[in-house]
PLY file of the C-alpha trace (Angstrom):
ply
format ascii 1.0
element vertex 696
property float x
property float y
property float z
element edge 695
property int vertex1
property int vertex2
end_header
13.63 -0.27 -27.35
12.91 3.73 -27.50
9.71 4.60 -26.54
8.94 6.69 -30.55
10.43 3.43 -32.09
8.18 1.53 -29.21
4.54 3.52 -30.02
4.91 3.69 -34.14
5.95 -0.15 -34.43
3.13 -1.12 -32.10
-0.02 1.43 -33.92
1.88 0.29 -36.96
0.31 -3.26 -36.55
-2.99 -1.78 -34.86
-3.64 0.18 -37.65
-3.38 -2.09 -40.39
-5.99 -4.66 -38.89
-4.73 -6.64 -35.45
-7.32 -5.72 -33.54
-8.75 -9.11 -31.69
-11.78 -9.75 -29.88
-11.35 -11.19 -26.71
-12.10 -14.61 -28.31
-9.73 -14.03 -31.06
-12.02 -13.44 -33.74
-11.44 -10.56 -36.34
-13.60 -7.58 -36.66
-13.82 -4.58 -38.32
-11.04 -2.15 -36.80
-9.33 1.23 -37.74
-8.37 0.16 -41.18
-12.35 0.17 -42.01
-12.34 4.14 -41.30
-8.90 4.23 -43.24
-10.45 4.68 -46.41
-12.86 7.89 -46.25
-10.48 9.35 -43.10
-6.76 8.75 -43.56
-6.11 11.28 -41.77
-7.66 11.28 -38.69
-6.55 7.59 -38.69
-2.79 8.52 -39.06
-3.68 10.49 -36.24
-5.15 8.38 -34.05
-2.36 5.85 -34.88
0.09 8.13 -33.41
-1.66 8.65 -30.39
-1.73 6.84 -26.93
-5.33 5.20 -27.14
-3.65 3.33 -30.05
-1.44 1.27 -27.87
-3.59 1.67 -24.76
-3.60 -1.75 -24.44
-2.08 -4.54 -26.67
-1.21 -8.38 -26.62
2.12 -8.97 -25.78
4.65 -8.93 -28.86
8.08 -7.75 -29.25
6.70 -4.46 -31.58
5.20 -3.65 -28.22
6.51 -4.77 -25.01
8.24 -1.55 -23.62
10.36 -3.16 -20.79
13.60 -5.16 -20.22
12.73 -8.56 -20.64
16.23 -9.73 -21.41
16.41 -11.53 -17.65
16.48 -7.97 -15.88
15.33 -8.04 -12.05
13.79 -6.25 -9.75
14.62 -6.83 -5.78
13.71 -4.89 -2.73
13.28 -6.12 0.78
10.00 -8.24 -0.08
9.68 -8.94 -3.82
12.50 -10.22 -6.28
11.52 -10.05 -9.68
12.91 -11.05 -13.04
11.60 -11.00 -16.32
11.75 -13.23 -19.30
11.49 -12.78 -22.63
10.91 -17.55 -23.61
10.11 -18.22 -27.41
8.04 -15.47 -28.20
6.64 -15.42 -24.69
6.84 -12.56 -21.48
7.30 -14.23 -18.46
8.09 -12.96 -15.27
9.33 -15.27 -12.17
8.52 -13.97 -8.63
9.68 -14.77 -5.27
7.44 -13.11 -2.35
8.16 -14.55 0.90
8.52 -18.32 0.18
6.61 -19.00 -2.53
8.28 -18.14 -6.29
5.96 -18.32 -9.35
5.95 -17.48 -12.74
3.66 -15.91 -14.87
3.00 -15.00 -18.26
2.53 -11.50 -19.43
-0.55 -11.98 -21.61
-1.11 -8.00 -22.40
0.80 -4.38 -22.34
-0.98 -1.75 -20.61
-0.23 2.07 -21.33
2.79 3.02 -22.89
3.95 6.47 -21.42
5.29 7.76 -18.56
5.25 4.04 -17.65
3.90 0.47 -19.02
2.06 -2.45 -17.02
2.04 -5.79 -17.80
-1.54 -7.54 -17.26
-1.53 -11.56 -16.09
-3.89 -14.01 -16.31
-3.94 -15.83 -13.21
-7.79 -17.94 -13.25
-11.26 -17.75 -13.81
-11.30 -14.95 -16.57
-9.07 -12.56 -13.90
-5.98 -10.39 -15.48
-4.24 -8.34 -13.00
-1.68 -5.63 -13.32
1.64 -6.48 -11.82
2.58 -4.30 -9.56
6.03 -3.72 -11.36
5.68 -1.64 -13.69
9.03 -0.29 -16.57
9.40 3.19 -16.74
9.13 3.97 -20.44
10.69 8.19 -19.89
14.56 8.37 -20.73
17.52 7.80 -19.41
18.33 12.02 -19.02
14.45 11.81 -17.34
15.15 8.92 -14.42
13.11 6.25 -17.06
14.30 2.51 -18.93
13.76 1.11 -15.53
11.43 -1.39 -13.95
10.14 0.41 -10.49
7.46 -0.39 -8.17
4.53 1.11 -7.78
3.46 0.28 -4.34
5.67 0.44 -1.40
7.70 -2.88 0.04
5.63 -4.71 2.13
2.89 -2.41 2.18
0.66 -4.94 -0.13
1.10 -9.06 0.69
-0.43 -12.29 -1.19
-4.34 -12.08 0.00
-4.25 -8.13 0.63
-7.62 -6.76 -1.56
-4.73 -3.64 -2.93
-1.41 -6.30 -3.55
-1.38 -7.35 -7.10
-3.23 -10.28 -7.19
-6.09 -9.00 -5.15
-9.72 -7.48 -6.25
-8.64 -3.34 -6.73
-5.91 -4.61 -9.02
-8.41 -6.66 -11.05
-8.15 -5.03 -15.27
-11.92 -6.63 -15.43
-14.08 -4.06 -12.77
-11.34 -1.14 -12.21
-9.65 -0.77 -15.64
-10.81 -2.60 -19.01
-13.34 -0.43 -20.31
-11.32 1.95 -20.51
-8.22 0.45 -22.31
-10.34 -0.95 -25.00
-13.51 -0.67 -26.74
-17.62 -2.18 -27.02
-16.38 -4.33 -23.17
-18.67 -6.29 -21.74
-17.53 -7.53 -18.38
-19.45 -10.63 -17.98
-18.70 -11.11 -14.33
-20.65 -14.22 -13.26
-22.04 -13.72 -9.57
-22.20 -17.14 -8.57
-19.26 -18.89 -9.97
-17.66 -15.87 -9.09
-15.74 -15.14 -12.32
-15.38 -13.57 -15.46
-16.26 -13.98 -19.58
-14.99 -10.66 -20.62
-15.66 -10.15 -24.37
-14.40 -6.76 -26.46
-14.80 -5.33 -29.57
-11.24 -3.75 -30.39
-8.07 -4.56 -27.90
-7.44 -0.73 -27.84
-9.12 2.71 -27.65
-10.16 2.59 -31.51
-13.09 5.02 -33.56
-16.54 3.12 -31.59
-15.41 4.33 -28.51
-16.22 8.10 -29.80
-18.30 7.22 -32.63
-20.72 4.65 -31.87
-22.30 4.11 -34.76
-19.20 4.19 -36.65
-19.37 0.68 -37.75
-22.79 1.21 -39.44
-21.97 4.43 -41.20
-18.96 2.75 -42.95
-21.18 -0.05 -44.19
-23.54 2.15 -45.10
-21.09 4.31 -47.59
-20.27 1.17 -48.72
-23.74 0.82 -49.82
-23.90 3.96 -50.99
-26.47 5.28 -48.46
-26.35 8.36 -45.15
-25.67 7.05 -42.08
-23.88 9.71 -38.87
-21.07 7.74 -36.91
-23.15 9.26 -34.23
-24.46 12.22 -33.06
-22.31 15.81 -33.23
-19.43 15.30 -31.50
-17.43 17.87 -32.86
-17.36 21.80 -31.43
-19.77 24.49 -33.11
-19.22 28.36 -33.59
-16.36 30.25 -32.66
-14.73 31.54 -29.45
-14.34 35.41 -29.43
-10.62 36.36 -27.94
-11.49 37.98 -24.45
-11.12 42.28 -24.69
-9.99 43.59 -21.59
-12.67 42.80 -18.47
-15.16 41.25 -21.26
-14.11 37.12 -21.44
-14.30 35.23 -24.27
-17.18 35.01 -25.95
-18.96 32.21 -27.90
-20.26 32.72 -31.65
-22.99 30.96 -32.70
-24.61 27.46 -30.51
-23.48 26.81 -27.83
-22.29 22.71 -28.12
-24.30 20.49 -26.60
-22.85 17.66 -23.68
-22.22 15.10 -25.73
-18.96 15.40 -26.84
-17.05 16.07 -23.29
-19.83 13.08 -21.98
-17.55 10.86 -24.67
-14.20 11.73 -23.04
-15.44 11.63 -19.79
-17.04 8.67 -19.96
-12.99 7.13 -19.30
-11.44 10.70 -18.47
-13.22 10.31 -15.20
-13.80 8.43 -11.89
-16.75 6.59 -12.41
-19.20 4.44 -11.59
-20.89 1.55 -14.15
-23.81 1.12 -14.28
-24.60 -1.65 -17.46
-22.72 -3.82 -18.75
-22.71 -2.75 -22.25
-20.43 -1.54 -24.72
-20.29 2.31 -24.20
-22.45 5.05 -22.26
-22.34 8.61 -21.06
-21.59 10.24 -17.72
-24.60 10.70 -15.66
-26.69 7.87 -17.08
-24.99 4.39 -18.03
-21.71 5.85 -15.43
-22.42 7.48 -12.25
-20.02 10.47 -11.86
-17.59 10.28 -8.32
-18.89 13.53 -6.34
-16.21 16.38 -4.94
-15.95 14.32 -1.58
-12.75 13.80 0.35
-10.41 12.58 0.32
-11.15 12.09 -3.64
-10.87 16.27 -3.78
-9.45 18.59 -1.16
-12.12 20.33 0.09
-11.13 23.90 -2.25
-11.77 21.63 -4.92
-8.18 21.02 -6.46
-7.72 16.94 -7.17
-6.09 15.09 -4.29
-6.55 11.31 -5.25
-6.18 9.66 -8.70
-10.09 11.01 -10.43
-9.13 12.04 -13.82
-10.10 14.96 -15.12
-14.32 14.93 -15.73
-15.13 16.17 -11.84
-12.68 19.12 -12.30
-13.38 20.58 -15.28
-17.01 20.24 -14.26
-16.43 22.24 -12.00
-14.91 25.70 -14.16
-16.35 28.62 -15.82
-15.14 27.00 -19.06
-16.85 24.15 -19.00
-20.04 26.60 -18.15
-19.24 28.69 -20.68
-19.41 26.02 -23.34
-15.71 25.03 -23.54
-15.44 21.49 -25.06
-12.32 19.33 -25.00
-10.90 19.42 -29.06
-10.70 23.34 -27.76
-8.00 22.73 -26.76
-7.08 19.43 -27.52
-6.50 16.99 -30.83
-9.52 14.65 -30.41
-7.85 11.81 -32.52
-3.91 12.26 -31.45
-4.65 13.76 -28.07
-1.82 16.58 -27.67
-2.98 20.18 -27.52
-3.73 21.75 -30.67
-0.99 24.49 -29.96
1.49 24.56 -27.07
2.53 26.69 -24.53
0.53 30.04 -23.69
-1.10 29.59 -27.01
-3.40 26.82 -26.13
-4.99 29.61 -23.60
-4.38 32.45 -25.93
-6.64 30.95 -28.27
-9.64 33.00 -26.27
-7.71 34.90 -23.75
-6.03 37.57 -24.88
-2.08 37.36 -25.03
-2.08 41.40 -24.40
-4.07 40.95 -21.25
-2.66 37.55 -19.73
0.66 36.81 -21.34
2.17 40.26 -19.72
3.99 40.05 -16.55
1.45 42.58 -15.51
-0.88 39.64 -14.75
1.27 36.85 -14.59
4.57 38.86 -12.46
7.41 36.63 -13.39
9.47 37.08 -16.80
8.21 36.30 -19.38
8.86 33.24 -21.19
9.58 31.99 -17.91
7.77 28.52 -16.02
6.19 31.26 -13.83
4.71 32.88 -16.55
3.25 29.96 -18.48
-0.87 29.65 -17.88
-0.79 25.94 -16.84
1.70 27.29 -14.16
-0.35 29.07 -11.85
-4.16 27.12 -13.66
-3.29 23.65 -13.73
-0.96 22.43 -11.40
0.58 19.27 -11.50
-0.37 16.48 -9.42
1.81 13.19 -9.55
0.17 10.03 -9.32
1.58 6.18 -10.56
5.00 7.56 -8.59
6.06 9.22 -12.96
2.90 10.11 -14.33
2.01 13.59 -14.23
-1.56 15.24 -14.43
-2.79 18.29 -14.64
-5.79 20.04 -12.97
-8.87 20.67 -15.11
-10.56 23.14 -13.16
-8.63 26.03 -14.37
-8.98 27.67 -10.54
-7.50 31.74 -9.72
-4.29 30.68 -7.64
-5.32 31.21 -3.82
-3.07 30.40 -1.42
-5.03 31.22 1.55
-7.84 28.88 0.64
-4.80 25.93 -0.04
-3.64 27.01 3.34
-6.99 26.04 4.65
-7.95 23.45 2.73
-4.36 21.48 2.78
-4.16 21.52 -0.68
-0.43 22.00 -1.79
-0.14 25.98 -3.14
0.47 26.49 -6.12
3.99 28.85 -5.51
5.27 26.72 -3.44
5.55 24.16 -6.22
8.34 26.50 -7.63
9.08 28.48 -4.83
10.26 26.18 -2.37
12.41 28.12 -0.40
9.25 30.02 0.78
6.40 28.66 3.08
3.08 29.74 2.51
2.71 32.78 4.82
4.77 34.27 1.76
2.54 33.36 -0.92
0.10 34.74 1.13
0.96 37.91 1.33
2.55 38.42 -2.21
-0.40 37.10 -4.60
-2.68 39.24 -1.24
-0.05 41.92 -3.05
-0.38 41.58 -6.45
-4.21 41.95 -6.30
-5.66 43.24 -3.35
-9.42 42.23 -3.66
-8.42 38.69 -4.57
-9.22 37.52 -0.80
-13.25 37.13 -1.16
-15.07 34.07 1.14
-16.74 33.09 -2.27
-14.25 30.13 -3.60
-15.75 26.33 -3.05
-14.25 25.85 0.45
-15.83 28.79 1.89
-19.44 27.28 0.51
-18.42 24.25 2.07
-18.10 25.94 5.55
-21.50 28.35 5.22
-25.20 27.33 7.45
-27.87 25.48 6.08
-29.75 28.94 4.41
-26.87 29.51 3.50
-26.23 26.21 1.29
-30.41 26.04 0.22
-29.38 29.75 -2.31
-26.20 27.75 -3.49
-28.30 25.07 -4.49
-31.38 26.69 -5.91
-28.36 28.79 -8.17
-28.61 27.61 -11.87
-25.74 30.31 -12.46
-23.23 27.65 -10.24
-22.00 23.91 -11.64
-23.84 21.31 -11.52
-21.64 19.06 -10.34
-20.42 21.15 -6.35
-24.72 21.72 -6.76
-25.14 18.30 -6.36
-21.67 17.38 -4.13
-23.48 19.65 -1.74
-26.61 18.35 -1.63
-25.79 14.76 -0.87
-23.29 16.31 1.92
-26.47 18.26 3.62
-29.00 15.28 2.35
-29.72 14.41 6.34
-30.86 17.97 7.21
-32.89 19.08 3.50
-34.92 15.12 3.85
-35.44 15.79 7.13
-35.94 20.14 7.34
-35.92 21.02 2.87
-38.20 18.35 1.22
-39.71 20.82 -0.46
-36.20 21.38 -1.99
-35.21 17.79 -2.74
-38.11 17.79 -5.02
-37.39 20.41 -6.57
-33.79 19.82 -7.32
-34.83 16.20 -8.51
-36.29 18.08 -11.41
-33.40 19.88 -12.08
-32.19 19.95 -16.22
-29.08 18.43 -14.85
-28.74 14.64 -14.04
-26.16 14.82 -11.76
-28.37 16.74 -9.75
-31.35 14.56 -10.23
-29.52 11.53 -9.10
-27.93 13.05 -5.48
-31.79 14.47 -4.84
-33.09 10.74 -5.69
-30.12 9.46 -3.52
-30.66 11.69 -0.31
-34.29 10.49 0.24
-32.96 6.75 2.28
-31.81 9.49 4.83
-36.06 10.13 4.77
-38.67 7.23 6.18
-40.56 5.44 4.06
-43.87 7.56 4.08
-41.80 10.80 3.50
-40.46 9.52 0.31
-42.47 7.08 -1.46
-43.86 9.30 -3.95
-41.02 11.44 -4.53
-38.70 8.13 -5.13
-41.09 6.64 -7.30
-41.27 9.91 -9.81
-37.81 9.25 -10.38
-38.14 5.82 -11.20
-39.45 7.07 -14.75
-36.26 9.02 -15.29
-35.04 9.76 -18.53
-30.54 8.98 -16.97
-30.16 5.69 -15.98
-27.89 6.69 -13.16
-31.15 9.05 -11.66
-33.25 5.09 -11.69
-31.03 3.57 -10.01
-30.67 6.69 -7.37
-34.46 6.50 -6.80
-34.80 2.91 -6.68
-31.61 2.24 -4.87
-33.66 4.61 -1.59
-36.19 3.30 -1.61
-34.33 -0.18 -1.04
-32.44 1.36 1.79
-35.42 3.04 3.74
-37.35 -0.37 3.54
-39.44 0.52 0.57
-39.56 -1.25 -2.25
-42.00 -0.69 -5.90
-43.79 -1.89 -7.43
-42.48 -4.99 -8.68
-45.01 -5.40 -11.76
-45.21 -1.76 -12.47
-41.57 -1.03 -12.19
-40.31 -4.24 -13.19
-38.07 -2.57 -16.18
-35.83 -0.35 -12.92
-35.86 -3.82 -11.32
-34.07 -5.79 -13.73
-31.61 -2.98 -14.30
-31.30 -2.32 -10.99
-30.81 -6.31 -10.35
-28.23 -6.30 -13.51
-26.35 -2.90 -11.59
-26.32 -5.43 -8.33
-25.13 -8.37 -10.00
-22.34 -6.49 -12.43
-21.06 -4.53 -9.37
-21.10 -7.60 -6.96
-17.17 -8.90 -8.04
-16.73 -5.61 -6.15
-16.63 -5.60 -1.85
-18.81 -2.14 -2.52
-20.90 -4.36 -5.06
-22.06 -7.16 -2.97
-22.60 -4.68 -0.30
-25.88 -3.36 -2.41
-26.79 -6.90 -3.21
-26.99 -7.29 0.70
-28.87 -4.78 1.77
-30.75 -5.38 -2.01
-31.61 -8.20 0.23
-31.98 -7.72 3.08
-34.99 -5.54 1.63
-36.65 -8.55 0.23
-36.06 -10.39 4.05
-33.49 -12.89 2.72
-31.32 -12.37 5.65
-29.25 -15.03 5.50
-28.84 -14.63 1.71
-27.21 -11.08 2.86
-25.10 -12.25 5.03
-23.32 -14.87 2.86
-22.98 -11.57 0.30
-21.35 -9.60 3.13
-19.20 -12.69 4.15
-18.02 -12.76 0.74
-17.92 -8.95 0.27
-14.95 -9.23 3.51
-13.51 -12.07 2.07
-12.19 -10.43 -0.38
-11.48 -7.72 1.38
-11.00 -8.05 4.95
-10.11 -4.03 6.17
-13.77 -2.78 4.41
-15.78 -1.44 6.47
-19.04 -0.58 5.02
-19.72 -4.57 5.10
-19.15 -4.96 8.35
-20.77 -2.77 9.45
-23.81 -4.31 7.65
-22.75 -7.30 8.88
-23.51 -6.31 12.75
-26.47 -4.75 12.22
-27.77 -8.26 10.89
-25.85 -10.29 13.84
-26.84 -7.67 16.48
-31.02 -8.00 15.32
-30.59 -12.15 16.27
-28.97 -11.67 19.35
-25.23 -12.57 18.08
-22.95 -9.14 19.45
-20.13 -11.66 20.09
-19.90 -12.95 16.89
-20.71 -8.96 16.09
-17.51 -7.89 18.48
-15.37 -10.70 16.69
-16.85 -9.43 13.33
-15.13 -5.50 14.09
-12.46 -7.11 15.82
-11.58 -8.87 12.72
-11.97 -6.12 9.86
-9.48 -3.26 12.74
-7.17 -6.13 11.78
-6.52 -5.26 8.51
-8.44 -1.20 9.24
-7.03 -0.09 12.50
-8.43 3.02 14.02
-11.46 3.56 12.25
-13.33 4.96 14.39
-16.68 3.68 12.74
-16.30 0.17 14.07
-14.81 1.69 17.18
-17.53 3.30 18.11
-20.20 0.54 17.45
-17.96 -1.77 19.21
-18.71 0.68 22.13
-22.52 0.47 21.49
-22.55 -3.79 21.68
-20.41 -3.71 24.28
-22.71 -1.47 26.63
-25.48 -4.18 25.57
-22.83 -6.80 26.56
-22.27 -4.55 30.07
-18.77 -4.65 29.41
-18.27 -1.52 30.86
-14.65 0.12 31.25
-14.24 -1.79 27.56
-17.12 -0.45 25.91
-15.85 3.53 27.19
-12.27 3.24 25.89
-14.04 2.17 22.63
-16.57 5.33 22.71
-13.43 7.61 23.94
-10.83 6.92 21.64
-13.98 7.17 19.09
-14.77 10.23 20.06
-11.00 11.16 19.60
-10.27 9.63 16.60
-13.06 11.70 15.06
-13.71 14.89 17.03
-15.92 15.89 14.20
-18.39 13.08 14.45
-21.06 14.38 16.98
-22.92 11.82 17.77
-19.84 10.28 18.45
-19.37 12.60 21.78
-22.62 12.58 22.51
-23.44 9.23 22.69
-19.46 8.94 24.93
-21.49 11.19 27.12
-24.29 9.95 27.83
-22.89 6.57 28.47
-20.20 8.41 31.09
-23.77 9.56 32.72
-25.49 6.54 32.00
-22.22 5.45 34.72
-22.46 7.89 36.70
-19.13 9.89 35.86
-20.65 12.70 35.31
-18.44 15.07 35.72
-16.47 13.57 32.77
-19.65 13.47 31.07
-20.18 16.98 31.75
-16.48 17.88 30.25
-17.33 16.68 27.25
-20.61 17.74 26.85
-19.10 21.61 27.10
-16.34 20.71 24.77
-18.79 19.61 22.28
-20.94 22.62 22.91
-18.37 24.72 22.52
-17.95 23.69 18.85
-21.85 22.91 17.94
-23.49 25.84 20.36
-27.01 25.52 18.60
-27.12 21.27 18.68
-30.09 20.62 20.20
-29.19 17.45 21.72
-26.16 18.65 23.08
-28.36 21.37 24.71
-30.08 19.21 26.71
-27.48 16.55 27.74
-26.22 19.81 29.25
-29.59 20.80 31.35
-29.61 17.12 32.96
-25.79 17.17 34.28
0 1
1 2
2 3
3 4
4 5
5 6
6 7
7 8
8 9
9 10
10 11
11 12
12 13
13 14
14 15
15 16
16 17
17 18
18 19
19 20
20 21
21 22
22 23
23 24
24 25
25 26
26 27
27 28
28 29
29 30
30 31
31 32
32 33
33 34
34 35
35 36
36 37
37 38
38 39
39 40
40 41
41 42
42 43
43 44
44 45
45 46
46 47
47 48
48 49
49 50
50 51
51 52
52 53
53 54
54 55
55 56
56 57
57 58
58 59
59 60
60 61
61 62
62 63
63 64
64 65
65 66
66 67
67 68
68 69
69 70
70 71
71 72
72 73
73 74
74 75
75 76
76 77
77 78
78 79
79 80
80 81
81 82
82 83
83 84
84 85
85 86
86 87
87 88
88 89
89 90
90 91
91 92
92 93
93 94
94 95
95 96
96 97
97 98
98 99
99 100
100 101
101 102
102 103
103 104
104 105
105 106
106 107
107 108
108 109
109 110
110 111
111 112
112 113
113 114
114 115
115 116
116 117
117 118
118 119
119 120
120 121
121 122
122 123
123 124
124 125
125 126
126 127
127 128
128 129
129 130
130 131
131 132
132 133
133 134
134 135
135 136
136 137
137 138
138 139
139 140
140 141
141 142
142 143
143 144
144 145
145 146
146 147
147 148
148 149
149 150
150 151
151 152
152 153
153 154
154 155
155 156
156 157
157 158
158 159
159 160
160 161
161 162
162 163
163 164
164 165
165 166
166 167
167 168
168 169
169 170
170 171
171 172
172 173
173 174
174 175
175 176
176 177
177 178
178 179
179 180
180 181
181 182
182 183
183 184
184 185
185 186
186 187
187 188
188 189
189 190
190 191
191 192
192 193
193 194
194 195
195 196
196 197
197 198
198 199
199 200
200 201
201 202
202 203
203 204
204 205
205 206
206 207
207 208
208 209
209 210
210 211
211 212
212 213
213 214
214 215
215 216
216 217
217 218
218 219
219 220
220 221
221 222
222 223
223 224
224 225
225 226
226 227
227 228
228 229
229 230
230 231
231 232
232 233
233 234
234 235
235 236
236 237
237 238
238 239
239 240
240 241
241 242
242 243
243 244
244 245
245 246
246 247
247 248
248 249
249 250
250 251
251 252
252 253
253 254
254 255
255 256
256 257
257 258
258 259
259 260
260 261
261 262
262 263
263 264
264 265
265 266
266 267
267 268
268 269
269 270
270 271
271 272
272 273
273 274
274 275
275 276
276 277
277 278
278 279
279 280
280 281
281 282
282 283
283 284
284 285
285 286
286 287
287 288
288 289
289 290
290 291
291 292
292 293
293 294
294 295
295 296
296 297
297 298
298 299
299 300
300 301
301 302
302 303
303 304
304 305
305 306
306 307
307 308
308 309
309 310
310 311
311 312
312 313
313 314
314 315
315 316
316 317
317 318
318 319
319 320
320 321
321 322
322 323
323 324
324 325
325 326
326 327
327 328
328 329
329 330
330 331
331 332
332 333
333 334
334 335
335 336
336 337
337 338
338 339
339 340
340 341
341 342
342 343
343 344
344 345
345 346
346 347
347 348
348 349
349 350
350 351
351 352
352 353
353 354
354 355
355 356
356 357
357 358
358 359
359 360
360 361
361 362
362 363
363 364
364 365
365 366
366 367
367 368
368 369
369 370
370 371
371 372
372 373
373 374
374 375
375 376
376 377
377 378
378 379
379 380
380 381
381 382
382 383
383 384
384 385
385 386
386 387
387 388
388 389
389 390
390 391
391 392
392 393
393 394
394 395
395 396
396 397
397 398
398 399
399 400
400 401
401 402
402 403
403 404
404 405
405 406
406 407
407 408
408 409
409 410
410 411
411 412
412 413
413 414
414 415
415 416
416 417
417 418
418 419
419 420
420 421
421 422
422 423
423 424
424 425
425 426
426 427
427 428
428 429
429 430
430 431
431 432
432 433
433 434
434 435
435 436
436 437
437 438
438 439
439 440
440 441
441 442
442 443
443 444
444 445
445 446
446 447
447 448
448 449
449 450
450 451
451 452
452 453
453 454
454 455
455 456
456 457
457 458
458 459
459 460
460 461
461 462
462 463
463 464
464 465
465 466
466 467
467 468
468 469
469 470
470 471
471 472
472 473
473 474
474 475
475 476
476 477
477 478
478 479
479 480
480 481
481 482
482 483
483 484
484 485
485 486
486 487
487 488
488 489
489 490
490 491
491 492
492 493
493 494
494 495
495 496
496 497
497 498
498 499
499 500
500 501
501 502
502 503
503 504
504 505
505 506
506 507
507 508
508 509
509 510
510 511
511 512
512 513
513 514
514 515
515 516
516 517
517 518
518 519
519 520
520 521
521 522
522 523
523 524
524 525
525 526
526 527
527 528
528 529
529 530
530 531
531 532
532 533
533 534
534 535
535 536
536 537
537 538
538 539
539 540
540 541
541 542
542 543
543 544
544 545
545 546
546 547
547 548
548 549
549 550
550 551
551 552
552 553
553 554
554 555
555 556
556 557
557 558
558 559
559 560
560 561
561 562
562 563
563 564
564 565
565 566
566 567
567 568
568 569
569 570
570 571
571 572
572 573
573 574
574 575
575 576
576 577
577 578
578 579
579 580
580 581
581 582
582 583
583 584
584 585
585 586
586 587
587 588
588 589
589 590
590 591
591 592
592 593
593 594
594 595
595 596
596 597
597 598
598 599
599 600
600 601
601 602
602 603
603 604
604 605
605 606
606 607
607 608
608 609
609 610
610 611
611 612
612 613
613 614
614 615
615 616
616 617
617 618
618 619
619 620
620 621
621 622
622 623
623 624
624 625
625 626
626 627
627 628
628 629
629 630
630 631
631 632
632 633
633 634
634 635
635 636
636 637
637 638
638 639
639 640
640 641
641 642
642 643
643 644
644 645
645 646
646 647
647 648
648 649
649 650
650 651
651 652
652 653
653 654
654 655
655 656
656 657
657 658
658 659
659 660
660 661
661 662
662 663
663 664
664 665
665 666
666 667
667 668
668 669
669 670
670 671
671 672
672 673
673 674
674 675
675 676
676 677
677 678
678 679
679 680
680 681
681 682
682 683
683 684
684 685
685 686
686 687
687 688
688 689
689 690
690 691
691 692
692 693
693 694
694 695
């Protein structure tokens, strides 16, 4: 089936009311809105939102289920249609299974298929259908992971925890979703209002609005989402200007609730980023150090770094919010604000007119490929800096086209075009600055809030130890993302120093901030008064229960249990986390804390050994095992571990310091002196290293 035909047939079904509740009960859908908003519903029905997820049927299944096969060295699959059902036969190792497809997932450039494996779990099968045309390499089954990379029982196998629809994908591919995870039974009772992304995904009060309209009353479908004001086109060095009121953050936050990598903080339908969702920070390996996207983090974290976001640009300035498509194709979408006479010219881009290099997006919105074939563009709109790309290891935008050249060529070429460009003022440079310069950046209201929040967390330990007043000021920021980070870093401080400040965060208007403040109190071993802060306590307990289906959530719950002296229950939570992901390092680290506190050091070593089987070369675990082996007086093995951890993570000065101390204590002073001298070359102002050197 051709993609356009499949989308038309699927959207026709959805638009006339085949959106269903998980339990099978029909509910109000876009057909309720169509009487008054015919144009918008028609546009939506042609969008990928309308078929983000659908019950498997001939109208929406794009893949070849006529007996088509896929096979590699690890897996053999056959796709069949039987009695109106879509069936997948698999042979993996010695195991043969038959699975029934419940839902389609996505539409272009690929479509995945969801399978119910029991306990309410829907899993995304790892063999997907390439919906692109044959001429573009599509109309084929292909594998999303590498053969042999993930086997049954592994966390990243398609039946594993990280390929689970309920916790990884569901709330962005359907509307009004509630996971209803039961942490006692370890099962889901997930429900939703609409099976795809429909009107109420963005317009929270759409159904109440429709009911009021039928009754002759007036009720808005939501707070203002549309862009307001108008952009005046740039003139020479004067940038585009917004005429009229600057729009609020509601539209970007509404789109961003799905177009972002974020953590859900509550199991209720809808929500806003920086409130019911916590946006991931700009840390490696999610991003390169220059702020470019590296892993699958989607759009919002990139866009919130941009000058456009700072100026008040919103999603609908470029995109039709109902089709999701660009309002104008090509450079025209940028020329709405940026004078084409200044920018769409060889004097600016140094390429022939209408060539690939003359397209604004080629340099300012480079593509990265995810899920093998899904090309997505950057939204930070950065000025190309080949010098910074080289330093950060990010892809050089010039070399995406000029594949016969190297980084030195692109650095020289761009430098010759713009002699004043190479200034040490980029996000990459900011992260290399000393603490006093970091303080100035944190205080600068003109810098992107997401970057300031990231920098705050990167230096959290030092800031809490030496600049608590700065953390206190940032905890009063107008930006929830900064307040959240400020309260997060309090976990690095001593209980007495952070308690009063943390309690202020418990009354914040943003859920993300309240939970960050509460969690820092948990980590510092100082739980807030359970009567005075009963509401926040319930919010946090709901959050950790909801997240405890994931290994990371189980670690959070274990910490909370330990703060209440429920050590045995915490140990069981951590073992549960490791059963779901046998290589999950944070769970093992916390588990060894429990084991060592009970003088169960041999058990702690075994726990580390088991995790290293699945996450080899993890320096933190190897270092920890070395420290435990010192307590066990297994000195040769301890030194080998400490040396290896130092070699694997030379940027962790503490690993090298402890290795040198162990060498000194075991009377290997020459080796200890050599290690310490090397460390001092990299960290010349480190007081502990200097003190150690004085002893040597």
